[in-house]
N, C-alpha and C positions, 0 to 999 in steps of 0.2 A: 373142571380142572382135575387132573390126575393127582394121586398122592405124591408121585415123583416130582411133578412140576410145583406143587405146593411146598414140598420140602426145599426145593431149590430157591424159591422166592423167599421163604421163611428164613433160610440160611443167610441170604444176602443181607437182609436187614440186621440180623443179629451179629454177623461178622463186622458190619459197620459199627454197631453198638460196642462190640468188643474193642475195636480199634480206638474209638473215641475215649473209652474208659481207660484203656491201657495207656494212651498218651497222657491223659490227665493224671493218672497215678504215677507214671514215670516222672512227670514234671514235678510232682509233689515229693518225690523221693521215696514213696511208699514201697514200690516194688523192690527196692534194694534191701529192705528190712528182712530179717530172717522170719520164717513162719514158725510160730510157737507150736510145739508138739502138744497134741491133745491126749491127756492121760487116759489109759485104758479104763480107769475107774469111772470116767465120764460117759463111757459108751453104755447106753441103756441095755437092759436084758429083755428078751422076748418072754411072752407068757405062754406056757405050754397049752396046747389044745385050742389056740386061737389063731386067727389071721392077724399077723403082726405087721404094723406100719411104723416106719421111722421117718421123722422129718428133721432136716438139718437147716439151722439158721445161721446167718452170718452175724447177726446181732442178738440181743436178748430176745426171748420170745414175747416179751411184753414191752416192745419198743414204742408202742403207740402208733405204729405206722404199718409198713409192709409186712414185717415178720409177724406182728400181732394178728393181722387179718388172716394169715395162713394158719397161725396157731388156733384161731377160732374154727377154721376148717378142720383142723386135726381133732379138736374136741368133738366136732360133729361125728367124725369117724369113730372116736372112742366110745361114743354113746350107742353105737350100733351093736346089735347082738353078735357075739362071737368074734369081736374085733378088739384088739389091744393096740393103742396108739401111743408111741413114745417120741421123745425129741431130744436133740442135743443142740445147744446154742453156742454162740460166739466162736464159730468155726470160720477162720479167715478166708476171704476170697483171694483170687489171683496168686495163689501159691499151691503147693502140693498138699491138698486135703484128701487125697485118695485113700490114705490110711484109715480115715474116719469111715468112708463109704465101704472100704473093704472089711473093716471090723464089724460094721453093722451087717454086712452080707454074711460074714462067717457066723455071726450069732444066730442067723436064721430068719431075719426079717424078710417078709414076702414082698413088700412094696416099700421103696425108699424114695423120698421126695426131697430134692434139693431146691431151696427157695431163692437161691442167689445166682445171678448171671455168671459170676466168676468161678463157679464150680465146674465149668464145662469140661476141661481136660481131666479133672479128677474123677468125675462121674463116668466119663467115657472109658477111662482105664478100668474102673471097678466093674462097669457093666460088661465089658469084654471078658473079664475074668470070672464073672458069676452069671452065666447066661440064664440060670433058673430064677433069678431075681428080677422083678420089674422095677424100672427106674423112671421117674418123672423129673425133668428139670425145668424150672420156671424161666422162661425167656431164653432157653438154651439154644444152641445152634449145631449140636453134634448128635443127631439121632443115629442109631445103628439099626440094621434090619432085623434085630432079634428082640431087644428088651429095653431100649432107652428112647424116650420120646420127650421132645421139648414141648412146652405148652404156654399159650397165652390166650387172651380173649378179645372179642370185637368191641372194645370199649367205645369205638367211634359211633356205635349205635346209640349209646346213652348220651354221648356228647352232642349228637345231632338234636336229640329231643331237648337236652338242656339248653341248646342254642335257641330252639323255638321259644322256650319259656323266657330266656333272657332277652331275646328280641322283643317279645311282648311286654316284658317288664320295662325295658328302656323306652319303648314307644309310649306306654301308659304314663311314664314319668316325664315324658317330653324331653328326653335327653338321649340322642341317638349314638352316644359314644360308649364303647365297651373296650375291655382289655383282656389279654390272656397272658398269664405267667407260665412260660414253657420251661422245661428242664433242659435236657440235652437235645441238640439238633439231630435227631434220628427219625426214621420214617414213622415210628409209632406216634411221636409227638406231632409231626406234620398231619397225620391222620386225624388226631383229635382236634387240633387247631382248625383244620379245614372243615371237619364235620360240624364243629361249633359255629363257624362262620356261615356255612350253608344253612344251618338251622336258623340262625339269626335272621338271615335275609328272607327266609320263608315267612316270617311274621313281622319283619321291619325292613323294608327294602332300602330305606334311607340310612340304616344303621351302619356304622363303621367300627372296626376293631383294630386295636394296636397290640403288637406282640412284644414281650420282653423275654430275653433268654437268660436263664439262671446259669446255664452251662455246668450244672451239677445235678445230681439226683435230689439231694437235700442240702440246703444251706439256709437255715431259717433267718439268720441275721440279714443276709443279702436278699432273701425273699421279701422281707419286710420293706427294705429300701425300694425294691422294684415295684411292689404292689402299691406302695405309697406314691411313687412317681405316676403310675397309671391313674390313680384316683385324683392326684393333684392336677393332672393334665385334662381332667374333665370326665373320666369314665364313670358311668352310672353303675355298671356291673363289671366285675372282674372275675374271670375264670382262673383256676389253678390246675396245672398239670403235675404238681408236686403233692405228695401225700402228707400234708401237714395242715394244721389249723390256721396258719398264718393269714391267708387271704380273708378268712372270716373275721379274725380278730381286727385286722386293719379296717375292713368294711364297717364293722360295728363302730369303730372310733370315728369314721368318716361320715356315718349316717347314710351309707350306700349299701349296695348288694354284692354278695359273693356267690360264686358257684364253686363249692369245694370239690375235692376229688378223692376217691379211694375208700373212704370210711364214712359211715352214717354218723359216727360220734363227732365228726367235724361240723356237722350241720345242725347242731342244737341251739345255736344262737339265732335270734330273730333276724339277724343280718344275712343269714344264709338263705338264698333263694331256692337252691336245690343242690344235690351232689350225686353225680354218677359214682357208683360204688361197686366194689367186688363182694361176692358172696361165695367163698371157695368150697363150703361144705358140700353142696349138691354136686359140684364138679368132681370133687375127690370121691364122693360116694359112687358116682357113675364109673370112674376109673377102677375103683376097688372091685366093683361088680364084674367088670370085664376081666380083671386079673383072676378073680375067683372062678369065673366061667371059662378061663383059658381062651378068651377071645380078644385079649389085649393086643393091639397092634402098635408098633413103635413109630408110626408116622407122626409128624408134627400135629399137635392138637390145637385147633383154633376154634374155640367155642363161641356160640352166639347167645343172644338173650334167652332163647328157648331152653338152654341148658340149665337155667336157674342161677348162673354165676354172675349175672349183671343186674344192677338195679339203679333206679333213679329216685332219690329220696323225696318223699312227699307225694309220689305218684304211684307207688306200688300198692297192691291190695293190703289193707289194714294200716297203712301209714297216713296220719293226718296231714293235710296240706300245710306247708310252711306259711308264715305270715306274708311273704312276698308273693306267693301263688294265689292267695285268697282274693286279691283285687284284680286279677287278670280277666280279660274277656272270656266268657264261657266258650266262645268259638275256638280260641287257642287251646284252652284246657281240653276241650273235646277232641280236637285234632291230635294232640299229644297222646291222650289216652287211647284213641283209636289206633294210632301207629304203634304205640307200646304194646297193645294187645295183639296186634298182628305179629310183632316181633316175638312175643311170648309164645305164640302158636307156631313159630318157626317158619312163617311164610317167606319164601325166597324173594318174592318181589319187595317185601318190606325190608329185608336185609340189603338188597341192592339199591333201595331208594336213597340211601345216604349219599351215594356218589353216582346218581343217575343224571344223565344229561338233559338239557344242555347246561354245562358248567363252564364258566369263564374264570380265568385267573385275574389277579388284580392289575394286569397289564393289558387286558382285553383279548388274550389268546384263548382259543377254544380248547379246553382240556378234555371235555367229553361232549360228543355231538348229541343232538336231540335224538332220543330213542335208544341211546347206548348207555353203557355203564362201565365203571372201572373194574377190571378183573383183579383177582387176588394178587397176582404178581405186581401189578401197578401200585397196590396199596402197601406192599411190603418192601419196596426197593427205591433207591435213588437211581437215576439214569446212569448208564444205559441199561442196567439190569444184569442179571446173571447170564452166563452162556446158555443159549437156547431158550432163554426167558426174557428176551429183549422187551423193554417197555419205553424206549426212547420215543419222543423227546421229553416226556414229563415225569413219568413214574409218580413219586410222591414229593418231588422237589418243586413245589409251586405253592403259592398262597391264593386262596379263593378271593373272588370279587368281594370288595368291602373291607379287606385287610389293608391297612395303610402302611404297614411296615415292609421294608425291603427284605428279600431273602437273605438268610445268614450264609456266611462262607462255610462250606462243608469240606473245603480242601480238595475239591475235584480238579 
């Protein structure tokens, strides 16, 4: 696939994300609030003689979730020779934060990273004004041909492996029911749900999975209610698409298993089977190297396991197996480790294996024919897809075989 076509498909998913979040915030009345000004005194200074990196957070840098994981990546950069890494926190989304990005640019930062989706317009405006600065926006959708690149990772690879482990666990426990707590109905969540379901079916053909939608990125009170419902209705293992410890806490109370998401710190309880997680330091180091070498390209960045930015807790080198993994058949553990190693080596066939055919949806329709696989534009979009990147009739608006829940209304 060309960089241009990848950009189009990447843009489609994130425009949908933007619309869903915008509607949610408008309903809550948040968008009508005035955006507080960020005092100039809060803008960090550069360090003379070093490569200077600035990171912008919508929450505190120690929020225990998304922002903290990126802060850990920033610390990785700060430990590198000749690099100075600074941050500014509590910069609101969905309003004009361009003054923050402009001030950072004027101060002389070489690389500026915005970690929130709602910075799209503000970063685009600043990037156009300061072409000599490199900008990265997490899950953004407005790249420019000069210096602004949106970025995300192929977490479906880790979810597929987690599904293999969860299916094996459910089968060993003689309970074929599983659950998935999803956040917002966007293509990224469909990718992870379907990847988990396909992995489950690889080790437990009789297993079924039910999905519950949070319809928010984080709402721990409602998360608890929905996860409890899934366990109460018989689930042996419940996945989470939300970056919180809730699913593990509920699983511990229920005497069942959880697949946490996003952070290794969520998987310290014995009730945690495993956790697909982010490791941003290596990814940021690679980008920094490209900027320093003047080889940075502003095309959308979609990294895979071989980039070092993705992990599966209990299965990575140096990580002890969790309690739930210790009793699984050696054949399942061996298969997961073998595929994980191939992904770590960057083998294209392993990356494509997640959505390789034959794949049926939960209504019996053929999504992917035998011997074929889903292209990137199909992973990133709802049907019919972006202009010139059509992926009708399925794209990522389908549930894999074994999922018992009906598709959510996405307002199409």
